[in-house]
Structures are given as structure tokens and as C-alpha cells.
LUMZA-285053 format. One record per residue (C-alpha): residue number from 1; x, y, z. Coordinates in Angstrom, 1 decimal. Example, Ala and Ser with C-alpha at 12.3 -4.5 7.8 and 13.67 -1.06 7.14 Angstrom:
> 1 12.3 -4.5 7.8
> 2 13.7 -1.1 7.1
END
This chain:
> 1 -42.9 -2.4 8.3
> 2 -44.8 -5.1 6.3
> 3 -43.1 -3.4 3.0
> 4 -39.6 -4.5 3.8
> 5 -40.9 -8.1 3.5
> 6 -42.0 -7.5 -0.4
> 7 -38.4 -7.0 -0.8
> 8 -37.1 -10.1 -0.1
> 9 -36.8 -12.9 -2.9
> 10 -34.9 -16.2 -3.2
> 11 -30.7 -16.0 -3.5
> 12 -29.8 -16.2 -7.1
> 13 -26.5 -17.9 -8.0
> 14 -24.0 -15.3 -9.0
> 15 -20.4 -17.0 -9.0
> 16 -17.7 -15.0 -10.5
> 17 -13.8 -16.4 -10.3
> 18 -10.7 -14.1 -11.3
> 19 -7.4 -15.0 -12.4
> 20 -5.9 -12.3 -10.5
> 21 -6.8 -9.7 -7.8
> 22 -6.1 -7.3 -10.9
> 23 -8.7 -8.2 -12.8
> 24 -11.3 -7.7 -10.1
> 25 -13.7 -4.8 -11.3
> 26 -12.9 -1.6 -10.2
> 27 -16.5 0.5 -9.4
> 28 -16.4 4.0 -10.2
> 29 -19.6 5.5 -8.7
> 30 -20.5 6.7 -5.6
> 31 -18.8 4.2 -2.6
> 32 -21.6 4.6 0.4
> 33 -22.9 1.2 2.0
> 34 -25.8 3.3 3.5
> 35 -27.5 6.0 2.7
> 36 -30.6 6.8 4.5
> 37 -33.9 9.1 4.6
> 38 -36.9 9.2 5.4
> 39 -38.4 7.9 3.0
> 40 -35.7 5.2 2.2
> 41 -32.8 3.7 2.6
> 42 -30.7 2.5 0.2
> 43 -28.1 -0.8 1.0
> 44 -24.9 -1.1 -1.5
> 45 -22.0 -4.0 -0.7
> 46 -18.8 -4.3 -3.2
> 47 -18.4 -8.1 -3.1
> 48 -17.3 -9.1 -6.5
> 49 -17.0 -12.9 -5.9
> 50 -20.3 -13.6 -4.0
> 51 -22.9 -15.3 -4.7
> 52 -25.2 -14.0 -2.6
> 53 -25.4 -10.8 -0.8
> 54 -28.0 -10.0 2.3
> 55 -28.3 -7.3 5.0
> 56 -29.5 -8.2 8.0
> 57 -31.6 -5.7 9.6
> 58 -31.5 -5.2 13.8
> 59 -33.8 -3.5 16.5
> 60 -30.9 -3.1 18.6
> 61 -26.6 -2.8 18.4
> 62 -26.1 -5.8 19.8
> 63 -28.0 -9.7 20.7
> 64 -31.3 -10.6 19.4
> 65 -31.7 -11.9 16.0
> 66 -32.6 -10.2 13.1
> 67 -36.0 -8.9 12.1
> 68 -35.4 -8.8 8.6
> 69 -33.5 -10.4 6.1
> 70 -33.1 -8.8 2.8
> 71 -32.0 -10.0 -0.4
> 72 -29.7 -7.8 -2.6
> 73 -29.3 -7.7 -5.9
> 74 -26.0 -7.5 -8.4
> 75 -26.0 -3.9 -10.0
> 76 -22.6 -4.4 -12.1
> 77 -18.8 -3.9 -11.1
> 78 -19.2 -6.5 -8.3
> 79 -21.4 -3.8 -6.3
> 80 -24.6 -5.6 -4.8
> 81 -27.8 -3.1 -3.8
> 82 -30.8 -3.1 -2.6
> 83 -33.0 -0.1 -1.6
> 84 -36.1 -0.2 1.4
> 85 -39.1 2.0 0.7
> 86 -39.2 2.8 4.8
> 87 -38.1 4.6 7.8
> 88 -35.2 2.8 9.4
> 89 -34.1 5.6 11.3
> 90 -32.5 4.1 14.9
> 91 -31.9 0.5 13.2
> 92 -28.6 -1.6 12.9
> 93 -27.7 -3.7 10.1
> 94 -24.7 -6.1 9.8
> 95 -24.1 -7.7 5.8
> 96 -23.4 -11.4 5.0
> 97 -21.8 -12.8 1.9
> 98 -22.1 -16.3 0.4
> 99 -18.9 -17.2 -1.3
> 100 -18.5 -21.0 -2.4
> 101 -21.8 -21.5 -1.0
> 102 -20.7 -20.5 2.9
> 103 -22.2 -18.0 4.4
> 104 -19.0 -15.4 5.4
> 105 -20.6 -14.3 8.8
> 106 -21.6 -10.6 9.7
> 107 -20.2 -7.7 9.2
> 108 -21.1 -4.0 9.8
> 109 -19.3 -3.3 5.9
> 110 -16.2 -1.3 5.2
> 111 -18.0 1.8 4.8
> 112 -20.1 2.0 8.2
> 113 -20.2 5.3 9.8
> 114 -21.8 4.7 12.6
> 115 -22.4 1.9 15.0
> 116 -23.7 0.2 18.1
> 117 -21.8 -0.8 21.0
> 118 -18.5 -2.9 20.3
> 119 -18.8 -2.0 16.4
> 120 -20.7 -5.5 15.3
> 121 -23.3 -3.8 14.0
> 122 -23.6 -0.4 11.6
> 123 -25.9 2.0 12.8
> 124 -28.9 4.0 10.5
> 125 -29.2 7.6 11.3
> 126 -29.2 11.1 10.0
> 127 -25.6 11.8 10.1
> 128 -26.6 16.1 10.2
> 129 -28.2 14.9 13.8
> 130 -25.2 14.6 15.4
> 131 -23.4 17.8 14.3
> 132 -23.5 20.1 17.7
> 133 -24.5 23.6 17.5
> 134 -22.3 25.8 15.4
> 135 -20.3 22.9 13.5
> 136 -21.4 24.6 10.4
> 137 -19.5 27.2 11.3
> 138 -16.2 25.1 12.6
> 139 -13.4 26.3 10.6
> 140 -9.7 25.2 10.8
> 141 -7.3 27.1 12.4
> 142 -5.6 29.7 9.9
> 143 -2.2 28.0 8.4
> 144 0.6 29.4 6.4
> 145 3.1 26.8 5.9
> 146 3.3 22.9 7.2
> 147 6.7 24.6 8.2
> 148 4.7 26.4 11.5
> 149 3.6 23.5 12.3
> 150 4.7 22.1 16.4
> 151 2.9 19.1 17.0
> 152 2.0 17.3 20.2
> 153 1.4 13.6 20.4
> 154 -1.2 12.7 23.1
> 155 -3.4 9.6 23.6
> 156 -6.9 11.0 25.1
> 157 -6.8 8.9 27.8
> 158 -3.6 9.8 29.0
> 159 -4.0 13.1 28.9
> 160 -7.1 13.6 31.3
> 161 -7.5 10.5 33.2
> 162 -5.6 11.8 36.6
> 163 -7.9 13.3 39.2
> 164 -5.4 16.0 39.8
> 165 -6.1 17.6 36.1
> 166 -9.7 18.3 37.2
> 167 -11.4 17.4 33.9
> 168 -14.7 16.3 34.5
> 169 -15.1 14.1 31.6
> 170 -11.7 12.0 32.6
> 171 -10.5 10.0 29.4
> 172 -13.2 10.9 27.2
> 173 -13.5 13.1 24.0
> 174 -15.2 15.7 25.9
> 175 -12.0 15.9 28.8
> 176 -10.5 18.4 26.0
> 177 -13.5 20.5 25.0
> 178 -13.2 21.9 28.8
> 179 -11.2 24.9 28.3
> 180 -11.1 26.2 31.8
> 181 -9.5 23.2 34.2
> 182 -6.3 23.4 36.6
> 183 -4.9 22.0 39.5
> 184 -5.1 22.3 43.1
> 185 -2.3 24.8 42.8
> 186 -4.0 26.7 39.7
> 187 -1.7 25.0 37.0
> 188 -3.6 25.1 33.9
> 189 -4.7 21.7 32.5
> 190 -6.2 19.7 29.6
> 191 -7.1 22.4 26.8
> 192 -6.3 25.1 28.9
> 193 -2.4 24.1 29.1
> 194 -2.5 23.2 25.5
> 195 -3.4 27.1 24.6
> 196 -0.4 28.2 27.4
> 197 1.7 25.9 25.8
> 198 1.6 27.4 22.1
> 199 1.3 23.9 20.3
> 200 -0.6 24.4 16.5
> 201 -1.5 20.8 16.2
> 202 -2.6 18.2 18.6
> 203 -1.8 14.4 16.9
> 204 -4.4 11.6 18.6
> 205 -3.4 8.3 18.8
> 206 -6.1 6.1 17.0
> 207 -9.3 7.5 17.8
> 208 -11.3 5.5 15.0
> 209 -12.9 2.5 16.2
> 210 -10.4 -0.2 17.8
> 211 -11.2 -3.7 18.6
> 212 -9.5 -4.6 22.1
> 213 -11.8 -2.6 24.8
> 214 -15.1 -4.1 25.4
> 215 -17.2 -1.3 25.3
> 216 -20.2 -2.5 27.5
> 217 -17.8 -3.1 30.7
> 218 -16.7 1.0 31.1
> 219 -16.1 0.1 34.8
> 220 -13.4 -2.9 34.1
> 221 -10.0 -1.2 34.2
> 222 -9.2 -1.6 30.2
> 223 -6.7 0.5 28.7
> 224 -5.2 0.3 24.8
> 225 -3.2 2.8 22.8
> 226 -6.0 1.6 19.8
> 227 -3.5 0.2 17.0
> 228 -5.7 -2.5 16.5
> 229 -8.8 -1.2 13.9
> 230 -12.6 -2.7 13.6
> 231 -14.1 0.1 12.0
> 232 -11.9 2.5 10.2
> 233 -14.9 5.7 9.6
> 234 -16.4 5.9 12.8
> 235 -15.3 7.2 16.4
> 236 -13.9 4.5 19.1
> 237 -17.3 4.2 21.7
> 238 -14.7 4.1 25.1
> 239 -13.8 7.3 24.7
> 240 -17.5 8.6 24.5
> 241 -20.1 9.0 27.8
> 242 -22.4 6.1 26.2
> 243 -21.1 3.8 23.5
> 244 -24.5 2.5 23.2
> 245 -25.9 5.2 21.4
> 246 -24.2 5.8 17.8
> 247 -24.7 9.6 17.9
> 248 -23.5 10.4 20.6
> 249 -19.5 9.0 20.0
> 250 -20.1 11.0 16.7
> 251 -21.2 14.3 18.4
> 252 -18.7 14.1 21.4
> 253 -15.8 13.6 18.7
> 254 -16.9 16.6 17.0
> 255 -17.5 18.7 19.9
> 256 -13.5 17.8 20.6
> 257 -12.4 18.8 17.1
> 258 -14.7 22.2 17.7
> 259 -13.2 23.2 21.1
> 260 -9.8 22.2 20.0
> 261 -10.0 24.8 16.7
> 262 -12.0 27.5 19.3
> 263 -8.4 27.4 20.8
> 264 -6.7 28.2 17.7
> 265 -5.3 24.7 17.4
> 266 -6.1 22.1 14.6
> 267 -6.3 18.1 14.7
> 268 -4.1 15.2 13.5
> 269 -5.2 11.7 13.4
> 270 -3.3 8.7 13.6
> 271 -4.4 6.1 11.0
> 272 -3.8 2.6 10.8
> 273 -5.2 1.5 7.5
> 274 -2.1 -1.2 7.2
> 275 -3.4 -3.6 9.1
> 276 -6.6 -5.1 10.9
> 277 -7.0 -6.5 14.4
> 278 -8.3 -9.5 12.8
> 279 -8.2 -11.1 9.2
> 280 -10.4 -14.2 9.3
> 281 -13.7 -12.4 10.8
> 282 -13.0 -9.0 10.1
> 283 -14.7 -6.7 7.6
> 284 -12.4 -7.3 4.7
> 285 -12.1 -10.7 4.9
> 286 -15.6 -11.8 5.4
> 287 -16.5 -9.1 2.3
> 288 -13.9 -10.3 -0.2
> 289 -11.6 -12.9 1.2
> 290 -7.9 -12.7 -0.1
> 291 -8.2 -9.2 -2.0
> 292 -7.8 -6.9 0.7
> 293 -4.3 -8.2 2.3
> 294 -1.2 -9.4 0.7
> 295 0.4 -12.7 1.2
> 296 3.9 -14.6 1.1
> 297 5.3 -16.9 -1.3
> 298 3.8 -19.4 0.7
> 299 -0.1 -18.1 0.8
> 300 0.1 -17.1 4.0
> 301 -1.0 -13.9 5.3
> 302 2.0 -11.2 5.3
> 303 3.3 -9.5 8.2
> 304 4.9 -6.6 7.6
> 305 2.9 -4.9 10.0
> 306 3.9 -7.3 13.0
> 307 0.3 -7.4 13.8
> 308 -0.6 -10.6 11.9
> 309 -1.0 -9.3 8.3
> 310 -0.2 -6.4 6.0
> 311 -3.3 -4.6 3.4
> 312 -2.4 -4.4 -0.1
> 313 -3.0 -0.4 -0.4
> 314 -2.1 -0.9 -4.5
> 315 -5.1 -2.7 -5.3
> 316 -7.4 -0.5 -6.5
> 317 -10.3 -0.9 -4.4
> 318 -8.0 -0.5 -1.1
> 319 -6.2 2.1 -2.5
> 320 -9.6 3.8 -3.0
> 321 -10.8 3.0 0.2
> 322 -7.8 4.7 2.2
> 323 -8.5 8.3 0.0
> 324 -11.8 8.2 0.6
> 325 -11.6 7.7 4.6
> 326 -9.6 10.1 4.9
> 327 -11.3 12.4 2.7
> 328 -14.2 11.8 5.0
> 329 -12.6 12.1 8.3
> 330 -11.7 15.5 6.6
> 331 -15.0 16.5 6.0
> 332 -17.8 15.0 8.1
> 333 -14.9 15.8 11.3
> 334 -13.2 18.7 10.2
> 335 -10.1 17.0 10.8
> 336 -7.0 18.9 10.1
> 337 -4.2 16.5 9.1
> 338 -3.1 12.5 9.1
> 339 -0.3 10.3 10.8
> 340 -0.1 6.9 8.5
> 341 0.8 4.5 11.2
> 342 3.9 2.1 9.2
> 343 3.6 4.1 6.2
> 344 6.0 2.0 5.0
> 345 4.0 -0.8 4.1
> 346 1.9 1.8 2.1
> 347 2.8 2.3 -1.6
> 348 3.7 5.7 -3.0
> 349 1.3 5.9 -5.4
> 350 -1.5 5.9 -2.8
> 351 0.0 7.7 -0.4
> 352 0.7 10.8 -3.3
> 353 -3.2 9.7 -4.6
> 354 -4.0 10.7 -0.7
> 355 -2.1 13.6 -1.0
> 356 -4.0 15.2 -4.0
> 357 -6.8 14.1 -2.7
> 358 -6.8 16.4 0.3
> 359 -5.5 19.0 -1.5
> 360 -8.4 19.4 -3.2
> 361 -10.2 19.6 -0.2
> 362 -7.5 22.0 1.3
> 363 -4.3 22.1 0.9
> 364 -3.2 22.8 4.4
> 365 -4.3 19.5 5.5
> 366 -1.1 17.8 7.0
> 367 -0.2 13.8 5.8
> 368 2.8 12.3 8.0
> 369 3.9 8.6 8.5
> 370 6.4 5.9 9.6
> 371 8.7 5.7 6.8
> 372 9.7 2.3 7.7
> 373 7.2 -0.9 8.6
> 374 7.7 -3.9 11.9
> 375 9.1 -6.0 9.4
> 376 9.6 -7.1 5.4
> 377 6.4 -6.0 3.0
> 378 5.2 -8.4 1.1
> 379 6.1 -5.1 -2.0
> 380 8.7 -3.9 -3.5
> 381 11.1 -1.5 -1.7
> 382 11.2 0.8 -4.3
> 383 7.8 1.2 -4.5
> 384 7.1 1.9 -0.8
> 385 6.1 5.2 1.1
> 386 9.4 5.0 3.0
> 387 12.2 7.5 4.0
> 388 14.3 6.3 1.5
> 389 12.3 7.1 -0.7
> 390 11.0 10.5 0.7
> 391 11.7 12.5 -2.7
> 392 9.1 9.9 -4.3
> 393 6.1 11.4 -2.3
> 394 6.3 15.2 -2.1
> 395 4.8 17.6 0.7
> 396 4.3 14.2 3.0
> 397 6.4 14.7 6.2
> 398 8.5 11.6 7.8
> 399 9.7 10.5 11.3
> 400 13.1 10.8 10.9
> 401 14.7 8.2 13.3
> 402 18.0 9.1 13.0
> 403 17.5 12.7 14.3
> 404 16.0 10.9 17.7
> 405 18.5 8.2 17.9
> 406 21.5 10.8 17.4
> 407 19.8 12.5 20.5
> 408 19.1 9.8 22.9
> 409 20.6 6.7 21.7
> 410 19.3 3.8 19.1
> 411 16.2 2.0 19.3
> 412 16.4 -1.3 20.8
> 413 19.1 -0.6 23.5
> 414 17.4 1.9 26.3
> 415 20.7 1.4 28.3
> 416 23.1 3.0 24.8
> 417 22.6 6.7 25.1
> 418 24.2 9.3 22.5
> 419 24.3 13.1 22.2
> 420 22.4 14.0 25.7
> 421 24.6 12.5 27.8
> 422 27.5 13.4 26.3
> 423 28.7 10.4 23.9
> 424 30.8 11.3 21.2
> 425 30.2 10.3 17.3
> 426 26.7 11.8 16.7
> 427 27.5 15.5 16.1
> 428 26.8 14.4 12.4
> 429 23.1 13.0 13.2
> 430 22.6 16.5 15.1
> 431 23.6 18.4 12.3
> 432 21.4 16.4 9.7
> 433 18.5 16.9 12.3
> 434 18.9 20.5 12.5
> 435 18.6 20.8 9.0
> 436 15.7 19.1 8.5
> 437 17.6 16.5 6.6
> 438 19.0 19.3 4.0
> 439 22.6 18.6 5.0
> 440 22.6 14.3 4.2
> 441 23.7 12.1 7.6
> 442 25.7 9.8 4.9
> 443 26.0 9.9 0.9
> 444 23.2 6.9 0.5
> 445 20.6 9.5 2.6
> 446 17.1 10.1 0.8
> 447 17.0 13.3 1.4
> 448 13.8 15.6 2.0
> 449 12.9 17.8 -1.2
> 450 11.8 20.2 1.8
> 451 12.2 20.3 5.4
> 452 9.0 20.4 6.1
> 453 9.2 16.6 5.0
> 454 11.3 15.8 8.2
> 455 9.7 15.1 11.2
> 456 12.0 16.2 14.4
> 457 11.4 14.1 17.3
> 458 13.1 12.9 20.3
> 459 10.1 11.5 21.8
> 460 7.1 9.6 21.1
> 461 4.2 7.4 22.7
> 462 6.6 4.3 21.2
> 463 9.6 3.2 23.3
> 464 10.4 5.0 26.2
> 465 9.2 8.7 26.7
> 466 12.6 10.9 26.9
> 467 12.7 11.6 30.8
> 468 12.6 7.6 31.1
> 469 15.5 6.9 28.5
> 470 17.6 9.3 30.4
> 471 17.2 7.9 33.7
> 472 18.5 4.4 32.1
> 473 21.2 5.5 29.7
> 474 22.6 8.1 32.7
> 475 22.1 6.0 35.9
> 476 21.9 7.7 39.4
> 477 20.9 11.5 37.2
> 478 19.9 14.1 39.7
> 479 16.8 16.1 39.2
> 480 18.4 18.9 37.8
> 481 20.6 16.8 35.7
> 482 17.6 15.5 34.0
> 483 15.2 18.9 33.7
> 484 19.0 19.9 32.0
> 485 19.0 17.7 29.3
> 486 15.4 17.6 28.8
> 487 16.0 21.5 28.1
> 488 19.0 20.4 25.7
> 489 16.8 17.9 24.0
> 490 13.9 19.9 23.2
> 491 16.5 23.4 22.0
> 492 17.4 20.7 19.0
> 493 13.8 19.7 18.3
> 494 12.2 23.2 18.2
> 495 15.3 24.8 16.6
> 496 15.2 22.6 13.8
> 497 14.2 23.1 10.1
> 498 12.0 20.7 10.6
> 499 8.6 20.1 11.8
> 500 9.4 19.6 15.6
> 501 7.0 16.7 17.1
> 502 6.6 16.8 20.8
> 503 5.2 13.8 23.0
> 504 2.3 15.1 25.8
> 505 4.2 15.6 29.0
> 506 7.7 15.8 28.3
> 507 7.0 19.4 29.0
> 508 7.4 18.7 32.7
> 509 9.3 15.2 32.8
> 510 6.6 13.0 32.5
> 511 7.5 9.1 32.9
> 512 5.7 5.9 32.5
> 513 7.8 4.0 35.0
> 514 10.2 2.6 32.9
> 515 7.7 0.7 30.5
> 516 9.2 0.9 27.2
> 517 5.7 -0.3 25.4
> 518 2.7 0.1 28.0
> 519 0.2 -0.2 25.0
> 520 -2.1 -2.1 27.4
> 521 -0.9 -0.8 30.8
> 522 -3.1 0.6 33.3
> 523 -3.3 4.2 34.0
> 524 -0.7 3.9 36.8
> 525 1.8 3.6 34.1
> 526 0.1 5.7 31.2
> 527 -1.5 8.6 32.5
> 528 0.4 11.9 32.8
> 529 0.6 13.9 36.1
> 530 -0.5 16.8 36.8
> 531 1.4 17.5 39.3
> 532 4.4 17.6 37.5
> 533 3.6 20.7 35.7
> 534 4.1 22.0 39.4
> 535 7.2 20.3 40.4
> 536 8.8 21.2 36.9
> 537 7.7 24.3 36.1
> 538 11.1 25.3 34.7
> 539 11.2 22.7 32.3
> 540 7.0 23.6 30.8
> 541 8.3 27.6 31.0
> 542 11.7 26.6 29.1
> 543 9.5 24.6 26.4
> 544 7.0 27.4 26.2
> 545 9.8 29.7 25.2
> 546 11.2 27.8 22.7
> 547 7.9 27.5 20.8
> 548 7.4 31.1 21.2
> 549 10.1 31.7 20.1
> 550 9.9 29.5 17.0
> 551 6.4 30.9 16.3
> 552 8.0 35.1 16.4
> 553 11.5 33.7 14.2
> 554 10.7 32.5 10.8
> 555 14.5 31.9 10.4
> 556 13.7 29.0 12.6
> 557 11.5 27.5 10.2
> 558 12.4 28.4 6.4
> 559 10.2 26.2 4.9
> 560 12.6 25.5 1.6
> 561 15.5 23.6 1.3
> 562 17.4 26.0 -0.7
> 563 16.9 28.6 1.7
> 564 18.5 26.2 4.6
> 565 21.1 25.5 2.4
> 566 21.9 29.5 1.8
> 567 21.1 31.1 5.8
> 568 22.4 27.7 7.8
> 569 26.2 27.1 8.3
> 570 27.8 25.0 10.7
> 571 30.1 26.8 12.8
> 572 33.5 25.0 13.8
> 573 33.9 23.4 17.2
> 574 36.6 21.3 18.3
> 575 35.3 19.9 21.2
> 576 33.4 17.0 20.7
> 577 29.9 17.0 22.5
> 578 29.0 20.3 21.2
> 579 27.0 21.4 18.0
> 580 26.8 25.2 16.9
> 581 25.0 27.0 13.7
> 582 24.5 30.1 12.6
> 583 21.4 31.8 10.7
> 584 23.2 34.3 8.3
> 585 21.5 37.4 8.4
> 586 17.8 37.7 8.4
> 587 16.1 34.9 6.5
> 588 12.8 34.9 5.8
> 589 12.7 38.8 7.0
> 590 13.3 37.6 10.5
> 591 14.2 40.7 13.3
> 592 16.9 39.2 14.3
> 593 20.5 39.1 12.9
> 594 22.6 36.4 12.4
> 595 20.8 34.2 15.1
> 596 23.2 32.1 16.7
> 597 22.3 28.3 18.6
> 598 24.8 26.3 20.4
> 599 24.2 23.1 22.1
> 600 26.5 21.9 24.7
> 601 25.8 18.0 25.7
> 602 29.5 18.1 27.9
> 603 29.1 18.4 31.7
> 604 31.8 21.4 31.8
> 605 31.4 24.5 30.0
> 606 32.7 25.2 26.1
> 607 34.2 28.2 24.5
> 608 32.8 28.6 21.1
> 609 34.2 30.6 18.4
> 610 31.7 33.2 16.8
> 611 32.2 36.0 14.2
> 612 33.0 39.7 15.6
> 613 30.1 41.6 17.2
> 614 27.4 42.0 19.7
> 615 24.7 39.7 20.7
> 616 21.7 39.8 22.8
> 617 21.4 36.5 24.6
> 618 17.6 35.1 24.8
> 619 18.4 31.6 26.2
> 620 21.2 30.3 28.6
> 621 21.5 27.9 31.4
> 622 18.3 26.5 31.1
> 623 16.3 29.8 30.8
> 624 15.0 31.8 27.9
> 625 13.9 35.5 28.4
> 626 12.7 36.7 24.4
> 627 11.3 40.0 25.9
> 628 14.4 41.5 28.5
> 629 16.9 38.8 27.3
> 630 19.8 37.2 29.5
> 631 22.4 39.9 28.8
> 632 24.5 40.4 26.1
> 633 27.9 39.0 24.7
> 634 31.1 41.0 23.1
> 635 33.2 39.6 20.9
> 636 34.7 36.5 19.1
> 637 33.9 33.7 21.7
> 638 30.7 32.1 23.2
> 639 31.2 30.6 26.8
> 640 27.7 28.1 26.8
> 641 27.2 26.5 30.2
> 642 27.3 22.3 30.7
> 643 24.5 20.7 29.6
> 644 22.9 23.6 27.9
> 645 21.9 25.5 24.9
> 646 22.7 29.2 24.3
> 647 21.1 31.0 22.0
> 648 22.1 34.9 20.9
> 649 21.3 37.4 18.2
> 650 22.5 40.5 17.1
END
């Protein structure tokens, strides 16, 4: 390794200042901070305000002094470079930048693609060696339209931590690669459960490297949702069987994706580009201080995320970073979609650039996100990717909390229920959601360009899950009542023209002990209880039946605003707490004619006027039968059981 020593030279002053961030140079070439071959490793770092930059090479992923310290040279447009003519595979590295005479401290860089334990140093490896057998043949499961999606959100550890689930690699990536696990009573769990349920997409809560778990102490009880990003382009180590070996987390992540794809399920990543876990001492601030974050009028870091900072997506190199990062995950890890956390902090131009870049890879890659921020961002509201601006971000979906709140009650007031528990006044919000936002809720609504921009949900990782919310809003409710209302909520979501979104475990009355924000609570609170699948099998079968119905009948997922306006009509209903609609004719070539759906949240049966005719009943009283049906009804009136949905067709 003596050749390395010849590359060390005295630091040359190179001080540049700029009047504004707009004047910072935009590097146009390939943005790769480490490129390895057995003959040479090239290092590069974009640090336009640096006086000097060094790359430090270590023998281990943590601890110990640098074996070599190599000065990098300015290479134009803010980029610094150095090439090392030696085989460095198996070593680790970090950058250090000097600004205004002060060294900023070690960082693995912005573009680390492999890291040592806890992500403090980047690793030098050959990425092709991380591919599992058959990876090059891995293909995205076929999908014609975003309207065909049924999303299932899970926290990877929650899904597999319970010993009853029978998964060998509990809490790890590989748990989702086990395809035949079951409970002691024979109920399918894990991947087999997902296949049985019939969802099309799994949405993984953050699995990129995050900061809150000490990967060196797996024996310690540690838990976090992962909304505390550290390294954006490498998988989280605590979900790997060995976080110390850089290639293992990468290979096991790919094995997970490969197994889901083989099962016909696509994979969505929850990505958190809107803030970082730390500001001072983080990868951005130690590289180009101030550039990657917004600040308020007083010069303090803005906090639209509620997490201490908000990134400046509108700046050229931050925008480029976000766009190229999602493209990297799509290419290297075959990721099929991205859910943007607090998307309302990102500017419209950046989100549209993300959509265009992914379209060039595969136009069926999904993009969606939260159309809001935690508090007011330091950026003009009309330029942000919020739900109010949904018409400005075509082919990007937005969570619609109006539908959620109309079903279960408002965010921030857990005791106040809504439609599901029979409270009047929410019928219009239900109609809004069932139409995929096509029929506006108020005159001020920003109507989506397509129902495929509308994410329909009643429960997600944020706030109380549905069973817990129902227990609070309907004190003393029996198990039978909870099951009935869970089914009613699922019917609204899965017959909506928007993209249906389910929270893992809701299909068998998951609860989290009434905790609304258990982001760092133990498995005792967060883990899915697989025994519940046996206890509430009727609820699971109902969810499965709704998903099968939606897949088989394109009238429920027309995917076009004009088609929805043409074929979906709401039927007049006299009683409050009831919403009914008809899908006229057989839109999109559906095999059913004049399908009618009635949601009755009242505690007594209701009679609903319907067009005269003979209808087959496929859903009634909390049961679904798509094969034999549940009987027929003839005439101009339909009786709907209390706290349930009825679905009929001709």
C-alpha cells in the first residue's frame, strides 16, 4: 500500500465565497463519491466553499485512527477529486472538509452506498458482489395502471417480531423472504399472509439508514420508526443479520425485494428527504454548511418538519440529490415506488423532476406522499407539493386526510368520532372520498387531475390505528361492534375510486394499546399479534373478499376523472349516516351491471330506494361471497343491515 503515501500532498488554499446560494456552482457530471475497481478507487466530493478536502481511509468501520489521509484536489464546479491506484476493497473511508480554517469533522459523504456499523464511515466494496442469485433476472410484477394498486403499509419489525408468526428472521429483512410461515394453528403469516390477502404493494416504513438505533448493541431493546435519516442511499443496518459487514444489509435487502416480487407484490419505500436527524454534525452541514437547509428570517434553521430542520429541495444540488437518490433505489434495489414523508415541504418543481426521472426508468413506478408539512415551511405555499396544489403535480398521489377524518374523526381529537360511529354531518366527506376526490368536498378544493392522485385511507402508522380509535370514540363497544365498524371502514376504502391504502394488521383488528405515536415504543406495543388472525378471521376474510372484488371489477377503479363523473352517481338517501352510490352500466367493460354500494353507519336497518330491477347480493351483513352470492333482491327498495355495507349488482 505504499503507493498511497505518494498521493498525500500539502493542502492548497482554495477559498471561495458566494453572495447567495443561487450562485453556488451546479455540478453537471456524474455525481458519484466513490467508484471502485481492483486497479483504482476514485473519490469525489462536491464542496464548493471548502479550502481543503481530505479522504481518510480506515481499516475498520468504527474505531481506530485513519490508516491513510489523502488530500483531494479541486476539479471545477465545486467538485474535489483524487484517484488511488490500489485495490482498496474492504476498507472504509470518510471525508473531512476545511472551511474558514476549521475542519468540519468526518462524514461518509452524501452518496455513501455502503457503510460500516452505525453508518459513520462509508465502505469500499464491489456492488455486484451484493447481488443475490438470480438478481439480474428479477422483474417488477406486472401492473397496467396505478388504479390497480392496493397498498399495505408496514413497519418491517412490527410485521415479523411476534414469535407466534413463526418467522425465523424476526425483525429482519429476511423475514419477508420466508414464504411459508404460519401460526401454530395453521394461519398463514408473513409473506404467505400477504399473498393470501391479495395486496399489490407493500409500503415499507423507512428502511434507509437511520440514526436512532445503535447497531452495535442488538441485544438491547431498541425500536424506532426510522424517520431520522442519516445515510440516504444505504439500507438500515439493524434489520440485517450482521450490521458490521457492509455487504450483508445490501444483499439481504435485495433478497427481500426479490421474494416480494416473486410473490407478485411490488415494494414502495417510505423516504424522508424533508429533514435530517441532526443538522450540525450531519452529512449535509459538514459538507456545504447552510446550503442544504432553509433558514428563517432570523437566520435559524427552519423547522417545517417539526424535527429541527427542513431541507431546501429548491436548491439545484439538493434537488439533484433527491432525484438521483430515488433513481438509485429504483435501479440498484428494484424499488417500485416511493412515499414521500411530509411531501408538502418539497417544492413542486422537485417533485415533478422526480416523476419525470422515474418515468424514464419505468412509468409504472409509483410516487405519492403527504400533502402537508408539520408546521409552516420557509417557502412560498403556492410552490409546494401540497394537497392544495395536487393539480400541479400530475401522476403523483397525495394522502387525503379529509376522507380519513370523515370516516373516523379528526386528527388531534381522538375522542371525537365521525361517520363510522354514526355521527351525522360527514356524508359529504364520504362521497368526496368514494369518488377519489373527483366530486369536490368544498368549492375551495383542489380537485386531483385523476382519482389515481387520491390515496384513500382510514388508518396508517400515524395516530391511532383504526381499532384503537374506535375503542376511544365508542366506549364500551363490543367485539362484534368493533368488527362490524372495521369492515364498514374497509368497504369505504376498497370501493373508493382512489388508491386504497391499508395499515398492516387492520385486517384482523390490530391494536397498539391505545398509543397514538409509538415511534420508539417496544414490540409489546407495536408488534402485530398474529394470534388475532385466528380470533378475527371473519374480518380478514372480509378484507380479502373486498380486495378480490376490486381486482376483478374495474368499475371500482376507473382511473379517470371523466369516467368517474360519467358512471358514478350518488343515490338520494333520506337518513343521515348512510351513503349510497351506483356505478351505472358496466364501466371499463366490467362483468357486473349497475353495481350499487350502500354504507350504513346507523344502529338500525335502513331502506334505500334503488332503480327497479333484479339484483344479486354479493356483500351483506358483514359477509362477502363473490362466487355463490348471498341471494337476490327485486324491486325498487333495498334494506341494509345496521353498521354494515351492502353491495349488489345486475
